[in-house]
C-alpha positions in Angstrom: 105.4 71.3 -22.0 106.4 68.1 -20.7 106.0 69.3 -17.0 102.3 69.8 -18.0 102.0 65.9 -18.8 103.6 65.1 -15.7 101.1 66.7 -13.4 98.4 64.1 -13.7 100.2 61.1 -13.1 101.9 62.7 -10.0 98.7 63.6 -8.6 97.1 60.4 -9.1 100.1 58.5 -7.7 100.1 60.8 -4.6 96.7 60.2 -3.9 97.0 56.3 -4.4 100.1 56.4 -2.4 98.6 58.3 0.7 95.4 56.0 0.5 97.3 52.9 0.5 99.7 54.0 3.3 96.8 55.2 5.4 95.5 51.9 5.1 98.4 50.3 6.4 98.7 52.7 9.3 94.9 52.0 9.9 95.7 48.4 10.0 98.2 48.8 12.9 96.2 51.2 14.8 93.2 49.1 15.2 94.0 46.9 18.4 91.1 44.3 18.0 92.8 43.0 14.8 95.1 39.8 15.2 98.8 40.6 14.5 98.9 38.2 11.6 95.9 39.8 10.0 97.4 43.1 10.4 100.7 41.9 8.6 98.7 40.5 5.6 96.3 43.4 5.5 99.3 45.8 5.7 101.4 44.0 3.3 99.1 44.1 0.2 98.5 48.0 0.3 102.2 48.7 1.1 102.9 46.5 -2.2 100.4 48.6 -4.1 101.9 51.9 -2.8 105.4 50.5 -3.9 104.1 49.6 -7.3 102.4 52.7 -7.9 105.8 54.8 -7.3 107.4 52.4 -9.7 105.0 52.9 -12.4 105.1 56.7 -11.8 108.9 56.6 -12.3 108.4 54.6 -15.6 105.7 57.0 -16.8 108.1 60.2 -16.2 110.9 58.5 -18.2 108.4 57.8 -21.1 107.3 61.5 -21.0 110.8 62.5 -21.0 111.8 60.3 -24.0 109.0 61.6 -26.0 107.2 58.4 -26.1 103.9 59.2 -25.2 101.5 56.7 -26.8 102.2 53.3 -25.7 99.8 52.1 -28.5 102.0 53.2 -31.3 104.2 50.1 -30.7 101.8 47.7 -31.5 
């Protein structure tokens, strides 16, 4: 039963990760963009990709521990 609850977060994170990494790669493929802009334009989506993986790991920990409703804490 817990595996079914993990499917949606994994799929959403996969799409976000691929989108952000694709944007980073696109920044470095376009040659007309100055290098400093490439670094700035690539760093932000790369950070978003890393954060989405971190949030996925935290969500999986919540699902495995049985704490599914964050609102019950408040």
